[in-house]
N, C-alpha and C positions, 0 to 999 in steps of 0.2 A: 506250756505242758500241763502243768498242773490244774487249769482251769478248765481243759480239754477232758482229762482224766476225771475231775472232780465234778463235771456237770453231766460227763456220759456215764459215769459207774456211780449210780446210787442204790436206790432203794430196788429198783428193775434186775440188777443183778443175780438175786436171790429168787425171783417170781418169774420172769419173763421165761429163762430158759424152760422150767418146768410146764409152763402152760404152752409153750411152742411146742416141745418133745411130745408132751401128751395127744396135743391136737394133730401134729405132723407122723408122728408114730414110726419114724425112721431116723437113727442116728446121722445117715450120709443126708437126710433132707435137712435136717437139723442144720449141720455144717455147711451145706449148701445157700442156705437163708442168710444165715451170718454173714459168709463170703460173699453175697450177692447186695447187701447193705455196707459191707465195708468197701467194696467197688464202688459203689455210691459216693459213700463219705471220703472216699480216698479223691476223688473227682471233684467233690465239694472242697475239700480241705485244698486243693491245687489252687482252684479259683479262689477262696478265701486269703490266702497266703498272696497270691499276688494282689487282691486289692489291698491288703492290710501294709503290706510295703508301698503301694503307691499313696496310700492314705493313712500316713502312720499317726493318727488322732484318736482319741478315746470316743467310743460311740458304734464302732462298728457296721452296721447294717445301714443305720441311718444315715450315716457320712456317704458311703456309697451311693445309696439311693438319692441321696441330695443332689451329689455330685452329677450324676448320670440323668437323673429323670425329674430333677426340680424338688419344690418343697413338698409339694402336695404326697406325693407318695412317701415321702421321708416321712412326714407326719404322721400319716396313718400307720407307719410302720412302730414309731414311735409311742405313738398313741394304744396300739394293741399290746407292743413287747412291755415298756417299764411301765405303764399306769394301768394294764390290765392282766397280763399273762404270768409277768413274773411275780409281781405281789401273789398270786393263786398258784403258782409252782412252789414258792418258797413255804406258804402256807401248808400246803400237801407233803411235803418232805417234815415239816418240822412237826404235823400232826402224825404221819407214818413212823417216825422216830419214837414216840412216845408210848406204845405199847410193847415196843423191844427194851427199851430203855426199864420198865415196870419188871421186864423178866430178868433182867441184870440186878437192878435193885429194887428190893420191893419199897413201894413208896404210897402214901397215904392217897384216897381218892382225891382229895383235893389238890394235893401237891401235883399228882399227875395231870391234873387239868390244866394246870397252867404252866405245864414244861414247853409245850409249842412257842409259847409266847415268851419266856426266857431263854429258849433257845434262839428265836430270831433277833432278842434286843443283847444277847451275849455276842453274837455274830456281827452286828451291828456297832457295835462299841470297838471291837477288835478292827474293822475296815474304818473307823473315825479315826483311829491313832497313827495311821499312815499306810501307806501301798508296801512299805519294806515290812512291817508289821504282819498286815493281812496276807502278804505273799510268803511269807516265812511259815505263818499258822497252816496256811492254804497246800502249800509244799510240802509241809510236815505231814499233815493229815492223809495226803493221797499218796506219798511214800508208805506210811502205815498202812493203807488202805491196800498197796499191792503187796508188801510184804504180806498181810494175813490173807490176801486170796491165793497168791502163789504157795505160801504155808499150807491152806487148805488144801489145794490141788497137790503137794507134796505128800501131805499127811495122808490123805486119801491112798495114794499111789504105794507107801511104805507100810502101811498099817494092817495090810490085807483086808482090806475092807472093799476096795476097787477089785474089779472083776471083769477081765477083757470080754469072757464070755457075754455079759450083760449088752456089751456093745452090739455083739453079733448075730446073726447076720446083717452088716452095714445098713444094706439097702432095703431090706424087707419091711414093711409096715405091719406094725403090732396091731392086734386086734383090740377093736374099740375105738381106734383113730378115726378123725372126722375124714369127710371127702376130699380126694385130693384139692382140688382147687379151691375150695373155703378154707382148707387147711393152710396152703400157700398163702393165700392173700392175708389171711389172720395171721400168720407169722412173720410175714414182710412187714405188715402195719406194727407188729409188738417189735420186731427188731430195729425198726427206724425209730421206735421212741425209745428202746434201750439205748441207741447210738445218740439219741439227739442231745444236743449241747455242746457239740466239738465246734460247733461255729463259733462260742461265746470269746475266744480266746483274742478276737479283733476287737473286742470293745473295750481293752485295756492298751492297744496298741500304742497309744500317745504315752503311756508310762513304762514302756519297754525300751530298754536299752538296746542299740544296733538292730533296730528291726529287720532290717535286711538280711543279716543271718538267723537271729531268733525267731522270728514268726513261722517260717517255713519250718525249721524245727519241731515248734510248738505243735502246729497242726497237723502235720506229715506223722511226726514222732507219736503223738499223742493217740490218733487215731489208728498207727499200726499197735500199739499196746493195747489200745480197747479192744481190737480184734483178736489179739492174742489171749487176752484174760478171758473174754466169753468164749472162747472155743475151747480153751483148756477147763474152764468152769463147768460148760455144759457136758464136756468128756466127763468131767469127775464126779457131776452131779448122777449121769446115767451108766457109770461103771458102778455105782455105788447102789442107788437106788432105780433098779429097770423099768423102764417105761410104762410097761403094762402095770406097777405098783404104784406109779404115781396118782394120787387120789384128787386132789385141789392143790391152787397157788400156796395158800396161806400154810396149809398143813405140810406143805412140802419142807420147809425149813425145819419145820420140828422134825421130820423123817429124817432128814438127810443129819441133823444135829445128833439126833437119838442114835442111828447107826455108827457115826464115827468117834462119839466121846460118851455115848451110853447116857445115865440120868443126867449129867450135868450138860447135854449135846443143847438143848433149847439154850440155855443162858449163855453158852458160850458162840453159838451160832447168833443169837441177839446180838452180842458184843460187835461181832463182826457186821453186821446189819447198820448197827450204831454208827460205827465207824465209817463204813459207804456214805452214808446219810449225811452225816456231819461234814465229810469231804464237799458234798454235792452243795448243801447250804452255805458253806465258805466259799464256793467259788461262784455260785448265783449271787450272793452279797457283794461280792468283788465285782463281779462283771455288769450286774443289770443298771446299778445307778447311773454308769457312764452314758448310755441312752439318754437319760433325761438330762444330765449335764451338758451334753451335745447339744441337743434340742434347744437349750436355755442358752448356750452360746451363739448359737445361730439365731437367735430371737422369737423362736417358734415355742418358746416358754417362759415362764416368769424368769426375770433377769436374776433373782435371788438365787435360781437353782444353779447358776453359771458360774458361782463363788467357788473358790477353792479355802478352805480352812487356813488362815494366817499363819498357822503353827505346824500343823502337819501335812499341808498340801495334799489334802482329799476333797473331793465334792461332798464336803459334808451335808448341806442341806439336803442334795439328791439321796445321798445315803438314809437320811433320817425319814426324807420322802417315801421311799420303797418299803421301811422298814414299818412305817405306820399305814402303808397301803396292805402289807402284810397281814399286821396285826386286826387290821377291818374285815379282811376276809376271812381272817381266824376267826373273828367274833361273829360274823353271819354265817360261815359253815358253808361256802358258796365255791369253795377251791376245785371241787371235783366237776361243778357244772363250767368253771371258768376255763378249766384245761379240756373238757369235753367239746366247748363251742370255739376255741381258738385255735385248736391244734390245725384244721385245714388251713386257715387262713396264714397261719405261720410256714407251713409247706408252701404255699403260694408265694410268699415274700423271700424264702429261700432260693426259690427260681429265678423271681426276678432279680434277685440281688447278684447272681452268676452271669444274669443277662448284661448286666450292666459292662461287663468286660468286651462286649461289643461296641461299647459306647466312649470308651477311652479316646483323649485326642491322641496320645501314642500309642499304637498297635502293641498287642501283646506278641512278643517273639520269643516262643516257649516250645519246646518240645512236644507238649501234652495239648496245646490248642490249635484248634478250636474243639478237637475232639471231646474233652475233658469237661467243658461246660456245656456241649450239646449234650452228652450221657447224663450229666446231672441233672439238667433241667426236664429231659424225658422222662427220668426216672422218678423225679419229683412229680412229674404230672400224672404218672402211673398209679403212684401213694395216693395222691389227692384224690383219684378217681376213683381207688379202691375206698375210702374213706367215704367219698359221698355214697357211694353205692351202698355202702354197710351202714350207713346210719344218717341220713341226709340232713334230717330237722337239726341237729346242734350245727352242723357243717355250715348250714346257711343262714342258721342263728348267730353264728361267729361271725359272717360275713356282713351282717348287719350290725353287730357290734361295733366291729372294723368302722365302717362306714359312718356312726355315729361320731367319729372324729373328725369330719367335714363341718360340720358346725362350729365345732369348739377351735378349729382353725383359725375360722373366719375372725375370731377375738385378736389372735395374734398375728393376723396376716400382716398386717402395716408396719410390722416389724422387721418382718422377713424380706430379706432383697437376694438372696442366693438363687443362680440362676443354674439351669443344667450345662454340663460341659458341652453337650452337642444340642443343637434348637430343635423342638418336638417336630417339626415337619421334616426334618432332614431323614 
């Protein structure tokens, strides 16, 4: 559950609600978009929980795709996620944390410049020293994150700064909001990015005790908590700062903090942002290397990355590779482009992963099947279409980056022997 919360609730918690509220212009529309995304995430969580129970191995989507469709699509996913996207996400979070750290602790420019690299290295060491330690750090960071966020909501309510009148009328759109259909399309995409990451819990399934009991709790409980947090935080934001007074994403944090805490507001809110970002980096550093580890175990990557540390029992080489790639992305400053290019392909892989439930040897017998995977696939397709229409060039470039994995796979092809559960022609 800490992985789900850590991945989903990071920097975006303080930015997307403000941008979405300004564009949508109505508290009711904002709540509707969050609930729509919660429905999609819950359908996906049901699918992923079932897959994680059936394949309680480290690697998540890579394992599910490999078992259902064979090595080629699985390798493309592994190439896209563990070797391209996740290093970019980690670098982006680390860079995003630096300005907020400077608000809390004044630092000389030279030290502030190396903060992102130091952050990545610290979490690398924590994950190298064992799943128990990294899990404890992750759980503690996310428990603190929830306490801080609920405390913000509570303080807004009891301090007298929140006014119900700022939310009323609920359905009326404020002056200055965007046209309704572009606003909803943009809001849905922003909400998807904010919820993004709940699926990462499956990547550590091989290291979870009693997966049949604990994995559904992690997925469904985590998505439920994320939904509650986003609804409460959005309500708190808009009850303190009316929609019409929101100026921009970045200024909103200072606006909200200034109203709640006066002159110390920017520093206090910056500390809250740091806690959320650290929880996100901890979750990502824990989950992402398991894909590379799973690829190496199946012969689709260098064998040295399939080894566990003899003392700590962690995929040490995979963790070091992920950190090294994130540091390289950090050095070249390409993380924003990596995210823009890959997110379209990531959504496609999510939908394909859910479809693997229809290719299992043992049919799924659950009350939600087949409605949940069909709904999840359909909603994923809608979001992919919106992204493609909004900005087609990065989306198509991202597909090109993913397909670059095909010639790379040829190098490992002789080592791979995994066949899909169902023949390709059936």
